[in-house]
C-alpha positions in Angstrom: 0.0 0.0 0.0 2.8 2.4 0.9 4.7 1.7 -2.3 1.5 2.2 -4.3 0.8 5.6 -2.8 4.4 6.7 -3.3 4.2 5.8 -7.1 0.6 7.0 -7.5 1.3 10.0 -9.6 3.5 8.0 -12.0 0.7 5.7 -13.2 -0.9 6.8 -16.5 -4.1 4.8 -16.3 -7.0 5.7 -14.0 -10.2 4.2 -12.5 -12.8 6.3 -10.8 -15.0 4.7 -8.2 -18.5 6.1 -8.4 -20.6 5.4 -5.3 -23.8 7.4 -5.0 -27.2 7.2 -3.2 -29.1 3.9 -4.0 -25.8 2.2 -4.8 -25.7 0.3 -1.5 -25.0 0.7 2.2 -21.9 1.5 4.2 -20.4 -2.0 3.8 -20.9 -2.0 0.0 -19.2 1.4 -0.3 -16.1 0.2 1.6 -15.8 -3.4 0.3 -16.1 -2.5 -3.4 -13.5 0.3 -3.1 -11.1 -2.0 -1.3 -11.7 -4.6 -4.0 -10.9 -2.1 -6.8 -7.9 -0.9 -4.8 -6.4 -4.4 -4.9 -6.8 -4.5 -8.6 -5.2 -1.1 -9.0 -2.3 -2.0 -6.8 -1.6 -5.1 -8.8 -1.8 -3.3 -12.2 -0.3 0.1 -11.4 -3.5 2.0 -11.9 -4.6 5.2 -10.2 -7.8 4.7 -8.2 -9.9 7.7 -7.5 -13.0 8.1 -5.3 -15.6 10.4 -7.0 -17.0 13.0 -4.7 -20.8 12.8 -5.0 -21.4 15.1 -2.0 -23.7 12.6 -0.3 -24.1 12.4 3.5 -22.0 9.3 3.8 -18.9 11.2 2.6 -19.2 13.6 5.5 -18.7 10.9 8.1 -16.8 8.1 6.3 -13.4 9.5 5.1 -10.4 8.4 3.1 -7.1 8.6 4.9 -5.4 9.9 1.8 -6.7 12.9 -0.1 -5.0 11.7 -3.3 -7.9 9.3 -3.9 -10.6 12.0 -4.1 -11.7 13.5 -7.5 -14.6 15.7 -8.5 -16.6 15.9 -11.8 -14.7 19.1 -12.6 -11.4 17.3 -12.3 -12.4 14.6 -14.7 -11.5 15.7 -18.2 -12.6 12.6 -20.1 -14.9 9.7 -19.0 -15.5 6.2 -20.3 -18.5 4.4 -18.7 -18.1 0.7 -18.3 -21.4 -0.9 -19.1 -20.5 -4.6 -18.8 -18.7 -6.8 -16.3 -15.6 -5.1 -15.1 -12.4 -6.4 -16.8 -9.1 -4.8 -16.0 -7.9 -5.8 -19.5 -10.2 -3.2 -20.9 -8.1 -0.4 -19.5 -5.6 0.3 -22.2 -5.6 4.0 -23.0 -3.9 6.5 -20.7 -5.5 9.8 -19.6 -9.0 8.5 -19.6 -11.0 8.0 -16.5 -12.7 4.6 -16.4 -15.8 5.0 -14.2 -16.7 1.9 -12.2 -20.0 1.7 -10.2 -20.5 -1.0 -7.6 -23.0 -2.9 -9.8 -20.1 -3.6 -12.2 -18.4 -5.6 -9.5 -21.2 -7.7 -8.1 -20.2 -10.9 -10.0 -16.5 -10.6 -9.5 -16.3 -9.5 -5.9 -14.8 -11.9 -3.3 -13.9 -11.1 0.3 -10.8 -13.4 0.1 -9.3 -11.1 -2.5 -9.1 -8.2 0.0 -5.5 -7.8 1.4 -5.3 -4.2 2.5 -6.5 -3.5 6.0 -9.6 -1.3 5.8 -8.2 1.1 8.6 -5.3 2.0 6.3 -7.8 3.3 3.7 -10.8 4.6 5.6 -11.3 6.6 8.8 -14.2 8.4 10.5 -15.0 12.0 11.1 -14.9 13.7 14.6 -18.7 13.7 14.6 -18.8 9.9 14.5 -16.4 9.6 17.4 -18.4 12.1 19.5 -21.7 10.4 18.6 -20.4 7.0 19.6 -20.3 8.2 23.2 -23.9 9.4 22.9 -25.3 6.1 21.4 -23.8 3.8 24.0 -25.4 5.4 27.0 -23.6 2.9 29.3 -20.3 4.3 27.9 -18.7 0.8 28.1 -15.3 0.2 26.6 -15.2 -3.6 26.4 -18.1 -5.4 24.8 -19.2 -8.0 22.3 -21.4 -6.9 19.4 -24.3 -8.9 18.1 -25.5 -7.7 14.7 -28.8 -8.8 13.1 -29.8 -7.5 9.7 -33.4 -8.3 9.0 -33.3 -6.9 5.5 -34.8 -4.0 3.5 -38.3 -5.6 3.7 -38.3 -4.8 7.5 -37.0 -1.3 7.3 -39.2 1.1 9.3 -39.4 3.8 6.7 -41.6 4.8 3.8 -41.8 1.7 1.6 -41.9 3.8 -1.6 -38.2 4.6 -1.1 -37.1 1.0 -0.6 -35.5 -0.5 -3.7 -35.2 -4.1 -2.6 -38.7 -4.7 -1.1 -38.3 -8.4 -0.9 -34.9 -8.4 0.8 -35.3 -10.5 3.9 -32.3 -12.1 5.7 -32.7 -15.6 7.3 -31.7 -16.0 10.9 -32.4 -18.3 13.8 -34.2 -16.7 16.7 -33.4 -19.8 18.7 -29.7 -19.4 18.1 -29.8 -15.7 19.0 -31.6 -16.4 22.2 -29.2 -19.3 23.0 -26.2 -17.1 22.5 -27.5 -14.3 24.7 -28.5 -16.7 27.4 -25.2 -18.5 27.5 -23.1 -15.3 27.4 -24.6 -13.4 30.3 -21.1 -12.8 31.7 -20.2 -10.7 28.7 -21.3 -7.1 28.0 -23.5 -7.7 24.9 -24.5 -4.8 22.6 -27.2 -5.7 20.2 -27.4 -3.9 16.8 -30.3 -4.3 14.4 -31.7 -2.5 11.4 -35.2 -2.7 12.9 -35.8 -0.6 16.0 -38.9 -2.6 17.1 -37.1 -5.9 17.0 -34.1 -4.3 18.9 -36.4 -3.1 21.7 -38.1 -6.5 21.8 -34.8 -8.2 22.5 -34.0 -5.6 25.2 -37.3 -6.2 26.9 -36.7 -10.0 26.8 -33.1 -9.7 28.0 -32.6 -6.6 30.1 -28.9 -7.2 30.5 -28.4 -6.7 26.7 -27.3 -3.2 25.8 -28.8 -1.4 22.9 -27.9 1.9 21.2 -29.9 5.0 21.5 -29.9 5.4 17.7 -32.1 6.7 14.9 -32.0 3.8 12.5 -31.9 4.4 8.7 -30.4 2.8 5.6 -27.8 5.1 4.1 -28.7 3.9 0.6 -32.2 5.4 0.6 -33.1 8.8 -0.7 -35.3 9.6 2.3 -32.6 8.8 4.9 -31.8 11.9 6.9 -28.3 13.2 7.7 -28.9 12.3 11.4 -29.8 8.7 10.4 -26.7 8.5 8.3 -24.5 9.7 11.2 -26.1 7.1 13.5 -25.7 4.3 11.0 -22.0 5.0 10.5 -21.6 5.4 14.2 -23.1 2.0 14.9 -20.7 0.6 12.2 -17.8 2.3 14.1 -19.0 0.7 17.4 -19.0 -2.7 15.7 -15.3 -2.1 14.8 -14.5 -1.1 18.4 -16.0 -4.2 20.0 -13.9 -7.1 21.2 -16.0 -9.6 19.2 -18.5 -9.4 16.4 -21.3 -11.9 16.4 -23.3 -12.1 13.2 -26.9 -13.3 13.6 -27.7 -13.1 9.8 -25.6 -12.5 6.7 -24.7 -8.8 6.3 -21.9 -6.9 4.7 -22.3 -4.4 7.5 -20.8 -6.7 10.1 -18.4 -8.5 7.7 -16.8 -5.3 6.5 -16.6 -3.9 10.1 -14.4 -6.9 10.8 -12.0 -5.9 8.0 -10.9 -2.8 10.1 -9.3 -4.9 12.8 -9.1 -8.3 11.0 -11.4 -9.9 13.6 -13.1 -13.1 12.8 -16.9 -12.8 12.6 -18.7 -15.3 14.7 -21.8 -16.6 12.9 -24.9 -17.9 14.8 
């Protein structure tokens, strides 16, 4: 990574990562950029992150400002319409724009080698909000994350793109884990506030965040919801263990920052 950054200005081919509203959540934003970064490191290609001036960019930051680029700075563009193929990149001084959808079929977590914390960081607002969300202000805890899916988001359904998105999970396994790990400080995260409160009522020793839940990919998600979502992501990173009650890039990508092993239920 260090050698790549040192030689960055010497590369004559460029890819621009274009992540905008409705292109995915926090985990998607990070994992696809990291995936492209590995490709660019291997092939001596400049990788840029296009500024779309969305709320996510205010709170999730890149460590190195070299990566950022604006529309005004992009002199020429070539839009990749098909499956991403690095062999297509032949001409210098052209910005090849890559959206996350281009990478769906080729992405693989095992391909990621660069530690996420070397690439991404969080704004001061996130660090401050973290103290507000965890009212108990605990420092050592185990995170349990359950993603129910877009079908169960508590928002105006007309803004939800994937209305049938529903994640499978075992309520029995979730309850078993909580019951058998009472000695641990357990913080429960969920994309559905009603379900989160239900677990808290059933297991008073479980800690929940005082957050305003929202999916950062939706157009009706407020700035405050975006901040809270990114802050919960940050809190997952800071936990000693991450327990995943259902499949979600949110928890899997959080683990990339500290190279923790996610514990599935």
